[in-house]
C-alpha positions as a printed Julia matrix, in Angstrom:
109×3 Matrix{Float64}:
  95.66  48.37  -129.45
  96.91  45.38  -127.58
  97.03  45.45  -123.73
 100.46  46.13  -122.26
 100.74  42.51  -120.9
 100.69  41.1   -124.45
 104.31  41.66  -125.14
 104.17  40.34  -128.69
 104.54  36.96  -130.4
 107.31  34.47  -130.88
 108.07  31.95  -133.62
 108.6   28.7   -131.72
 109.49  25.79  -134.01
 107.44  27.4   -136.79
 104.44  28.28  -134.64
 103.5   31.79  -133.76
 102.66  31.92  -130.05
 101.58  34.93  -127.9
 104.11  36.33  -125.43
 102.72  37.28  -122.01
 104.32  39.64  -119.55
 102.77  38.77  -116.24
 104.65  41.7   -114.54
 102.74  44.06  -116.85
  99.44  42.18  -116.12
  99.98  42.25  -112.35
 101.44  45.76  -112.02
 100.23  48.26  -114.51
 103.02  50.62  -115.59
 105.77  48.05  -115.1
 107.01  45.56  -117.67
 109.89  43.23  -118.5
 112.3   44.59  -121.1
 112.34  41.82  -123.67
 115.55  43.18  -125.06
 117.4   42.77  -121.81
 120.25  40.31  -121.74
 118.58  38.24  -119.01
 115.12  38.16  -120.6
 113.84  34.66  -121.25
 110.67  32.91  -122.57
 108.99  30.03  -120.85
 106.98  28.21  -123.56
 104.31  25.74  -122.63
 100.92  24.31  -123.51
  99.36  21.46  -125.45
  98.19  21.15  -129.1
  96.89  24.55  -130.23
  96.98  25.97  -126.75
 100.62  27.23  -126.59
 101.82  30.45  -125.05
 105.03  31.97  -123.83
 105.63  33.85  -120.6
 108.33  36.51  -120.53
 110.57  36.49  -117.45
 113.97  37.69  -116.34
 116.77  35.68  -114.72
 117.52  32.02  -114.81
 115.02  29.21  -114.33
 115.42  27.32  -111.07
 114.24  24.02  -109.68
 111.56  24.43  -106.93
 109.84  22.0   -104.59
 106.22  22.59  -104.8
 103.87  22.33  -101.83
 100.22  21.43  -102.56
  98.55  23.97  -100.32
  98.35  27.46  -101.98
  99.25  30.29   -99.64
  97.94  33.78   -99.76
 100.06  36.06  -101.96
 100.26  39.77  -102.43
  99.14  39.82  -106.04
  95.27  39.61  -105.62
  94.81  39.42  -109.35
  96.89  36.24  -109.55
  95.45  34.52  -106.47
  92.6   32.77  -108.21
  95.09  30.91  -110.47
  97.59  29.84  -107.74
  97.54  26.1   -107.11
 100.68  25.67  -105.08
 103.89  27.36  -103.96
 107.59  26.63  -103.46
 107.95  25.15   -99.97
 111.03  27.37   -99.4
 109.67  30.59  -100.94
 106.07  31.51  -100.61
 106.47  34.21  -103.35
 107.27  31.52  -105.91
 103.99  30.02  -106.97
 102.62  27.28  -109.21
  99.92  28.45  -111.55
  96.91  26.84  -113.21
  98.18  28.03  -116.53
  95.21  26.88  -118.69
  92.81  28.82  -116.47
  95.02  31.89  -116.48
  95.4   31.88  -120.26
  91.61  31.47  -120.62
  91.16  34.59  -118.38
  93.59  36.51  -120.55
  91.79  35.49  -123.69
  88.52  36.68  -122.2
  90.18  39.96  -121.27
  91.31  40.35  -124.89
  87.78  39.6   -126.12
  86.38  42.47  -124.1
  88.65  44.99  -125.98
């Protein structure tokens, strides 16, 4: 009964953390194949508020500009706080606010 964007859970250093697929959250019907060779988890948070985001490819260093730009994914726009100065499609997110919104969405189920 979980939403498609909740891809599962991962054991990270003995803690079970939720795994979020932002592709599935932004684009219903699409998802990241967690079994794919290039699937990765980005784990972050503080204290009890830890989550993992599922992504594909290799992480890369970005230079973040402070002024958020309009992006195509309207659902993500409220959580964008910056962008890569060389690629406007690579954004910096207010992760705590986004996670809180996802928790609220789960509570409505």
